C-alpha positions in Angstrom: 31.0 9.0 23.7 29.5 12.2 23.4 25.7 12.7 24.6 24.5 12.7 20.9 26.4 9.5 20.4 24.8 8.3 23.4 21.1 9.1 22.4 21.8 7.7 19.0 22.6 4.4 20.3 19.9 4.4 23.0 17.3 4.8 20.2 19.0 2.1 17.9 18.6 -0.4 21.1 15.3 0.6 21.3 14.1 0.0 17.9 16.4 -3.3 17.6 14.5 -4.6 21.0 11.2 -3.5 19.8 11.4 -5.1 16.5 12.7 -8.3 18.4 9.5 -8.2 20.6 7.5 -7.9 17.3 9.1 -11.1 15.7 9.0 -13.2 18.9 5.3 -12.4 19.3 4.6 -13.1 15.8 6.1 -16.6 16.1 3.8 -17.1 19.4 1.0 -16.1 17.2 0.2 -12.7 19.5 -0.4 -10.4 16.8 -3.5 -8.9 15.6 -3.3 -7.9 12.1 -5.2 -5.1 9.8 -5.1 -4.0 6.4 -3.4 -0.6 6.7 -6.1 1.3 5.3 -7.9 2.1 8.4 -7.1 5.3 10.6 -3.6 5.6 11.3 -3.1 3.1 8.6 -2.6 0.3 11.4 -1.2 -2.9 10.1 -0.5 -4.9 13.5 -0.9 -4.6 17.1 1.5 -6.6 19.3 0.3 -8.1 22.5 1.7 -9.7 25.7 -1.0 -11.0 27.4 -3.6 -8.1 27.4 -0.8 -5.6 27.5 0.0 -3.7 24.1 3.8 -3.5 23.5 3.6 -1.9 20.4 1.8 -1.1 17.2 2.9 -1.2 13.5 1.8 1.5 11.0 2.3 1.8 7.1 3.7 5.0 5.8 2.0 6.8 3.0 3.9 7.1 -0.2 4.8 5.4 -3.4 6.8 2.6 -1.8 5.4 0.7 1.2 7.1 1.2 4.5 6.2 0.8 7.9 7.1 2.5 11.3 6.4 1.6 15.0 4.6 2.9 17.9 5.0 2.5 21.6 2.5 3.4 24.0 3.1 6.3 26.0 5.8 7.5 23.5 5.0 10.3 20.9 8.1 9.4 18.8 7.6 7.0 15.8 10.4 4.3 14.8 11.0 3.4 11.5 11.4 -0.1 10.3 14.4 -0.8 8.4 14.7 -4.7 8.5 14.2 -6.2 5.1 13.2 -9.5 6.3 10.4 -7.8 8.6 9.2 -5.7 6.1 8.8 -9.0 3.9 6.7 -10.5 6.8 4.7 -7.3 7.3 4.0 -7.1 3.5 2.6 -10.6 3.5 0.6 -10.5 6.6 -1.2 -7.2 5.2 -1.8 -9.1 1.7 -3.6 -12.0 3.7 -5.7 -9.7 5.5 -6.5 -7.8 2.2 -7.3 -10.9 0.3 -9.4 -12.3 3.1 -11.5 -8.8 3.5 -11.7 -8.6 -0.3 -13.1 -12.4 -0.4 -15.7 -11.6 2.2 -16.8 -8.8 0.5 -17.2 -10.3 -3.1 -19.2 -13.1 -1.1 -21.4 -10.5 0.4 -21.8 -9.1 -2.8 -22.6 -12.1 -4.9 -25.3 -12.8 -2.2 -26.8 -9.2 -2.8 -26.6 -9.6 -6.6 -28.7 -13.2 -6.5 -31.3 -10.9 -5.0 -31.3 -8.1 -7.3 -32.5 -7.6 -11.0 -29.6 -5.0 -11.7 -27.3 -6.1 -14.6 -24.3 -4.8 -16.1 -26.3 -3.2 -18.9 -28.0 -0.8 -16.2 -24.8 0.0 -14.6 -23.5 0.9 -18.5 -26.4 3.0 -19.2 -25.8 5.0 -16.0 -22.0 5.4 -16.8 -22.6 6.3 -20.5 -25.1 8.8 -19.6 -22.7 10.3 -17.0 -20.0 10.4 -19.7 -22.1 11.8 -22.4 -23.3 14.8 -19.8 -19.5 15.6 -19.9 -18.8 15.4 -23.3 -17.6 11.7 -24.1 -19.8 9.4 -26.2 -19.4 5.6 -26.4 -20.9 3.1 -28.7 -24.3 1.6 -27.8 -23.8 -2.2 -27.6 -26.8 -4.5 -28.1 -26.1 -6.9 -25.1 -23.4 -7.3 -22.1 -21.1 -9.2 -24.7 -21.0 -6.8 -27.2 -18.0 -4.5 -27.8 -17.5 -1.0 -26.7 -15.9 1.8 -28.0 -15.1 5.5 -26.8 -13.6 8.3 -28.7 -11.4 10.6 -27.1 -10.0 13.5 -29.7 -8.9 11.4 -32.7 -8.3 8.2 -30.6 -10.1 5.4 -29.9 -10.4 3.3 -26.8 -11.8 -0.1 -27.2 -13.4 -2.9 -24.6 -14.3 -6.5 -25.7 -17.6 -6.5 -23.8 -19.8 -4.2 -21.6 -18.3 -6.2 -18.6 -14.8 -5.3 -19.7 -15.8 -1.8 -19.7 -17.1 -1.7 -16.4 -14.7 -4.6 -14.8 -11.5 -5.3 -16.5 -8.3 -4.8 -14.3 -5.0 -3.6 -15.4 -3.0 -6.8 -16.5 -1.4 -8.6 -19.3 -4.7 -8.6 -21.6 -5.9 -5.0 -20.9 -3.6 -1.7 -21.4 -4.3 1.7 -21.1 -3.6 2.4 -24.9 -5.6 3.4 -27.7 -6.3 1.1 -30.8 -8.6 -1.8 -31.3 -5.8 -4.2 -30.8 -5.5 -3.2 -27.2 -8.3 -4.0 -24.9 -8.6 -1.3 -22.3 -8.9 -1.7 -18.4 -12.4 -0.8 -17.2 -13.3 3.2 -17.7 -12.8 3.4 -13.8 -9.1 2.0 -14.0 -8.4 3.8 -16.9 -9.2 7.2 -15.4 -7.2 6.1 -12.1 -4.3 5.2 -14.0 -4.3 8.5 -16.1 -5.0 10.5 -12.9 -2.0 9.2 -11.3 0.4 10.0 -14.0 -1.2 13.1 -15.0 1.5 15.3 -15.6 3.4 12.7 -17.8 0.1 12.3 -20.0 1.4 12.5 -23.8 -2.0 13.5 -25.0 -3.5 16.9 -23.7 -7.2 15.3 -24.4 -6.3 12.8 -21.7 -5.5 15.6 -19.3 -8.7 17.4 -20.1 -10.7 13.9 -19.6 -9.1 13.5 -16.2 -10.0 17.0 -15.3 -13.7 16.2 -16.2 -14.3 12.5 -15.0 -11.4 12.1 -12.4 -14.3 10.9 -9.6 -14.5 7.8 -11.9 -11.2 6.9 -11.0 -12.4 6.5 -7.3 -14.6 3.6 -7.9 -13.2 0.5 -5.7 -11.2 -2.0 -7.8 -13.4 -4.7 -5.7 -16.5 -3.4 -6.9 -17.5 -5.7 -9.8 -20.9 -7.0 -9.5 -23.9 -4.4 -11.1 -25.6 -4.1 -7.4 -22.2 -3.1 -5.6 -21.4 -0.7 -8.7 -24.8 0.9 -8.4 -24.1 1.7 -4.6 -20.6 3.1 -5.5 -21.9 5.0 -8.2 -24.5 6.6 -5.4 -21.9 7.4 -3.1 -19.6 9.0 -5.7 -22.7 11.4 -7.3 -21.9 9.5 -10.6 -25.3 9.6 -12.8 -28.8 9.2 -11.8 -29.9 7.8 -8.8 -33.1 6.0 -7.6 -34.9 4.3 -10.2 -32.4 4.2 -12.8 -30.3 1.9 -11.0 -32.7 -0.8 -11.3 -32.5 -1.8 -7.9 -35.6 -4.0 -6.0 -37.4 -1.8 -3.6 
C-alpha cells in the first residue's frame, strides 16, 4: 500500500466513524437541530455530554447535500450515505415547520391587533407596479378578481388575497390566461427570476429586470401586517402611514 492509498483509507475511516457517531448520538437524543439557514448553513450539532463531537452543514446548491466538520479540523467531510441524508432531510424539515408555525402564530397575534387589510397591501404593491410600468386591475374588495397585463399576455388571480399569497401548487401556475390562476405576484417573480435565461417571453425577462425585488418576499409572510413590514424592509412602495398600521 502506498502513501496515497493509506491517506485515502484513513479519511474514509474517519468519515465512517464520524457518521457512526452522528447516528449513535441521534438515537440517544443528543443532537441539536437547526434549519440550515443560519450562518454556515448549520443543520446539526452532535454532543457527547458537553463535548461537541461534530457539526453537520447544508451545502449550497440546487440539490440538498450535507457535510461534516470536526472541532479543530479545517477540512470538511461530505456525507454520502443515502439513509443518513434522509434522516437529515427529515430533521431539517421538522425544524423549518416548527419555526414557520411559531412565526405564523406570532403574525396572527399581531394581525388581530392591527387594522391592516389585504386591500391595503394590494394598493401599495399595485402602486409600486404602476411606477415600474405595470398596471393591475382595480378590484372592489378582497374577493374580487385581479388581472395584470404583461405585453400581450394576461395574468389572472381569483382574488386580492390570491394575488398576494397564493402558492405555486396544483391550482396555481405561473402561466397566462384566465383558465390558470397564477401564484402570488411575489412567487411568480421568484419563479421567473430562477429560470430567467429559460423564459420564452422577452417581456418576462424585462419584468424580472424591473421587479426582481418582489421575488424576495418571504413565502411564509402571508398576513397583511407582516407583509407591510416585509415591504418596508425590501423598500417596495410607500412607507409609514400608507401601511395603515396603528401607531
